N, C-alpha and C positions, 0 to 999 in steps of 0.2 A: 868238126862238131863243136858247138859252143856249150860249155858246161854251165851248170846253174850259177856257180860263183862268177863266171865271166859275164853271164846275163845280168846279174845284179850290178856288177861294176859298170857294164855298158849303160844300164838304166841310170845309174848315179851320174855317170859322165854326161849323158844326154840331158838330164835334169840340170846339172851344174852349168853346162854350156848354155842351155836355154835361159837360165837365170841371169848369167853374165851378159848374154846378148840382149836380154830384156833391159838390164840396167844401162847398157851402153845406149840403146835406142831411146830409153826414157830420159836419160841425161841429155841426149842430143835434142830431143823434143823440148825439154824444159829450157835448155840454153837458148833455143830459138824463140822462147815465149816473150822475150823482151829485147829491146834494141841495145846492142853493145855500145854503139857510138851515137852521141847526140851533139848537135850544133845548136848554140844558143845565140839569139839576137834580141836586143831589147833596149829600152830607154828608161829613164827615171826622173822623178823630181826629188829634191833633196832638202831636208831641214837641218840647219846647222845646230851643233850642240855646244861643245866647250872648245876653248876658253871663252870668257865673256866678250872680249874684244873681237874675236873671230865671229861670234854670233851676232854682235852689234853691227859690224862692218859688212858681213856677208851672210845675211840671215837665210837666204834661199839659193838654190842652185838647180842645175839640170845635168843630165849625163846620158851616156850610151854605153852599151856593153856588147862584146862579142866573146864567145867562148866555145870550147869543145870539151866534151865529157866522155869518159869510158866507164862502163858499168862492170863491176866485178861480180855482182849478184843482182837480182831484180830490185833489191833495196839499197845497195851500197854502190856509190860511184865516186870517181875522182873527176874534178873539173879544173881546167886551166882557162883563165879569163883575162881579158884586157878591158879595162874600164876607163872612161874619160869623164871626169866630173869638173864642172866649171861653175864658179860662183860670181855673180855680178855684185859690184860694190853698191852698198846702200848709200848713195850720195844725196839723199834728200836733205833739205835744209831743216835743221831742228835746233831747239834751244838746249844748250848744255847747262847753262845757268840762267837765272832770271834776267840778268842784265846783259847777257852775252849770247850771240848766235854763232853757230859753227857750220861750215860747209866742208864737205869731204869731196876729194877728187882722187882718182887713181884708176888702175886697170882692173883686170879680172884675176881672181885666184883660181888655180887649176891643179888638179891631181890626176896624173896618168898612172893608173894602178895595174900592176902585173901580179897575178895572184894564183896560187893553187888552193883548191877547195875540196873538202870532203862533204859529200851529201848523203844523208840517210833518209829514205822514205819510210814513214811509219806504216802506212797502209797502201799496199801496191795492188790496186784493182784496175785492170786495163780499161774499164768502162766508166770509172767514176773518179772524182777528185782525189789526188794523192798528196796529203800533207807531208812536209819534210822539214828537216833542220839542216843548216849548212854552216860550215865554219871554214875560215881560210887564213892563210899567211902569205905575205909577199912583200913587195917594195913599191914605193910611190915616188914618181918624179914630181916633186912638189914645187909650185911656184906661187908665192904671195907677193903682190906688187907693193911698191912704196905707196903709203897713204899720206896725202897732203891735207892737213887740217888748216883751214883758214877761219880765223876768229874775227868777228866784228864786235867791238866794244861800243855799245850804244851811247854810254855816258860820255866817252871821249871821242866818239866818231872816228875811230882808228881801227886798222886791220893788223893782224899778226898771223904768222904762219908757223906751223910745226910739222915736220916730216917724220912719220913712223917708218923705219926702214923695212924693206921687204925681205924675202927669204927665198932661196932656191937651192934644193939639194935632193938627193935620193934618200928616202927614209923608209924605215921598217913599218909595215902596216898589218893590221889584223882585223878580222870581222867575224861576226856571229849573227845569224839570222834564221828566220822561219819563212816558209812559203808553201805554195800549193801548185801542183801541176794539174791542169784540166784538159783531158783528151778531147780533141776535136774530131779528127779522123785517124785512121791507122797511121802510127808513127809521127803524127803531128799533134802537138798540144800547145796551149798557152800557159804561161806561168805568171804568178804574182808573188812578189817577195819583199819582205821588210827586213833590212839588215842594219846593224850598228857597226860603223867603221871607226877605227882609231888609227891616225897617222902619227907615229912617234917622231916628232921633229927634235932638233937640237935643244931648243930652249923650252918648248911647251908641246903639248899633245893636242892636235885638232881632232875633234870627233863630229860626226854627222850621221844622219839617218836617211839613206836613199830608199824611196818607195818605188820598186821596180815592177815592170811588166814587159812581157815579150813573148817570143815564140820559140819552141823547141822542135827540132826536126831530127828524127831518129833514123838510123841505118842498121 
């Protein structure tokens, strides 16, 4: 025979058990509401920043990106990326002074950047655009070529050369940017991103702004 007190305890236990089962099922359903792992592939065009010599010699560049991300919550994720940026030397013939012309020759500047990023989505709606902010730290394998300056002195009809030494090292890098994810179909979206990168080299800091676009595939 079950006494009244035992009936009350049984009801309480059933309600408590049902509540915890509901929480477990709900959390499982919510956790499946978003992709835990994402793979990123993309490219970019780049506008040089500072210093002045870097911007004058390498005003524009291009690059590519591959990365993998893990989401802790629907809004917060960590991302590990590999990016390759290359800048072509601006070797156009130009006047440095009224009576003197200058010609530049050299190779390409490149940055191979390995970086960890934190990404926060402000509005996470599966069916609409998702604006976000992203910040990262890492290191760059930096290569700046020797720049050969050839001067033509018109008044003396003579040439002279000067070499600006290049640079190659592994440097600390940081970035901060904003972007937007636009869902295409389930688990696949395109992204557009604007970031500000700084590479802290030994003697000076190179900065540039990649304008990125690519695809994100979720799992």
